[in-house]
C-alpha positions in Angstrom: -0.2 0.2 0.4 1.9 3.2 -1.0 0.9 6.3 0.5 2.3 10.1 0.3 4.5 11.6 3.1 6.1 10.2 6.2 4.6 8.2 9.0 2.0 11.2 10.7 1.0 12.4 6.9 -2.7 12.8 6.6 -2.3 9.9 3.8 -0.6 7.6 6.7 -3.9 8.6 9.1 -5.9 7.8 6.0 -4.3 4.3 5.1 -4.1 3.3 8.7 -8.3 3.9 9.2 -8.9 2.0 5.7 -6.5 -0.6 6.3 -5.6 -1.2 9.8 -2.6 -3.3 10.2 -3.7 -5.2 7.4 -0.8 -4.7 4.8 2.6 -3.2 4.3 2.5 0.7 4.3 5.0 2.6 1.6 6.0 6.0 2.0 6.2 7.6 -1.4 7.6 11.4 -1.7 5.1 12.6 -4.8 1.8 11.4 -6.6 3.4 10.8 -9.5 5.8 8.1 -7.6 2.3 6.4 -6.3 0.5 6.5 -9.7 4.3 5.1 -11.4 3.8 2.1 -8.8 0.3 1.3 -8.9 0.6 1.0 -12.7 3.3 -0.4 -13.2 1.8 -3.7 -10.9 4.8 -2.8 -8.0 2.0 -2.5 -4.9 -1.6 -3.4 -5.3 -3.2 -0.1 -4.1 -2.0 3.6 -3.2 -4.4 6.0 -1.7 -4.4 9.5 -2.5 -6.5 12.7 -1.4 -8.9 13.6 -4.1 -10.9 16.5 -2.7 -10.9 18.8 0.2 -13.8 20.6 1.6 -11.8 24.1 1.5 -9.5 23.6 -1.3 -11.7 21.4 -3.7 -10.1 19.0 -6.0 -6.7 18.0 -5.8 -5.6 19.0 -9.3 -2.8 17.1 -9.7 -4.6 14.0 -8.6 -7.1 14.5 -10.9 -4.7 14.9 -13.6 -2.8 11.9 -12.7 -5.8 9.7 -12.8 -6.3 10.4 -16.5 -2.5 9.3 -17.3 -2.0 6.2 -15.7 -3.3 3.1 -15.9 -5.6 2.9 -12.6 -9.1 2.7 -11.6 -10.6 3.9 -8.4 -11.2 0.9 -6.0 -12.6 2.7 -3.1 -12.3 6.1 -1.2 -12.6 7.3 2.9 -12.9 10.6 4.0 -11.0 12.2 7.6 -11.3 15.2 9.1 -8.4 17.1 9.2 -7.6 19.1 11.9 -4.3 21.8 11.2 -2.0 22.6 14.0 1.0 25.1 14.1 3.9 22.8 15.9 6.5 24.0 17.2 10.2 22.0 18.6 9.6 24.2 22.1 6.9 26.5 23.7 7.3 29.8 21.7 5.4 33.3 20.5 3.8 33.1 17.4 5.2 36.7 17.1 9.2 34.7 17.3 8.1 32.9 14.1 9.9 33.6 10.9 9.5 30.4 8.8 6.7 28.0 8.5 7.2 24.8 6.5 4.2 22.4 5.2 2.3 20.9 1.7 1.6 23.3 -0.3 -2.9 22.2 0.0 -2.1 22.5 4.0 -1.5 26.3 3.4 -4.1 26.8 1.1 -6.2 25.1 4.0 -5.0 27.6 6.2 -4.8 31.2 3.8 -6.6 33.1 6.8 -4.1 32.5 9.1 -1.5 32.8 7.1 -3.1 35.8 5.7 -3.6 37.3 9.8 0.9 36.4 10.1 1.8 38.3 6.5 5.5 38.4 8.0 5.7 34.7 8.2 7.5 33.0 5.3 6.1 30.0 4.4 8.2 27.1 2.4 6.7 24.2 1.1 7.2 20.4 1.8 6.3 17.2 0.6 4.0 16.4 2.4 2.9 17.7 6.9 4.7 14.9 8.5 7.6 16.4 6.9 7.7 19.4 7.8 6.8 17.9 11.6 9.8 16.4 11.4 12.3 18.9 9.7 11.2 21.0 12.6 11.8 18.0 15.2 15.3 18.0 13.7 15.9 21.6 13.7 17.4 24.0 16.5 16.0 26.9 14.8 13.7 28.7 17.3 12.2 30.8 14.8 10.5 28.0 12.7 7.2 26.0 12.7 5.3 23.5 10.9 1.4 23.3 10.3 0.9 19.5 10.7 -1.9 16.9 12.3 -2.0 16.1 15.8 -0.5 12.6 14.7 2.7 13.8 12.8 3.2 16.1 15.9 3.0 13.1 18.1 5.6 11.3 16.3 7.9 13.9 16.0 7.8 14.8 19.8 6.5 18.5 19.2 4.2 21.0 20.9 0.7 22.4 19.7 1.3 26.1 19.7 -1.7 26.9 18.1 -4.2 24.4 17.2 -7.1 24.3 14.2 -5.3 26.4 12.2 -7.6 25.3 9.1 -10.1 28.1 7.6 -12.7 25.5 8.2 -13.5 24.0 11.6 -15.3 21.0 9.3 -12.1 20.5 6.9 -12.2 16.9 5.9 -10.2 15.0 3.0 -11.4 12.5 0.4 -9.0 9.6 0.0 -9.4 7.1 -3.0 -7.9 4.4 -3.3 -6.7 3.4 -6.8 -5.2 -0.2 -8.2 -4.3 -1.1 -11.3 -6.4 -1.2 -14.2 -8.1 -4.4 -15.1 -9.0 -4.7 -18.8 -12.0 -7.1 -19.8 -12.8 -10.3 -18.6 
């Protein structure tokens, strides 16, 4: 089972929720890597976000569905609560850089507009951002990620629920290799 990001990403959470511990979870760094692995038969399934209640369709995923020999097997929805994570207790005014995935930044645009002085740095997934912060000694850096990422990477939640919508949800699809005829 291929999913996007490191343990603690929302794709990882969706994978754990859907498959429990019934298969091996394989982390990938991009949506394209997942689609390539599934269409080539390297893995039986992949899980990718297709739509979010705040930002709508995840365009790169929709484009890849058309490009690769895959079909939708099933889907699952998960609630996406995004938090501002830090290594040690800080004030928001001390933060100069925030790391996260581009879709997460879009889901938190209101918070980011309220803090225009904070530079946004895009990484491959929210858990990658959390891992990066956990490994740095920069007191002025933070991540936007979920509570599971905070737990895994031993970070503090400085500000909870920085996403625009309280009931922010993402629909994930489980894709498999396309089968032709019988």
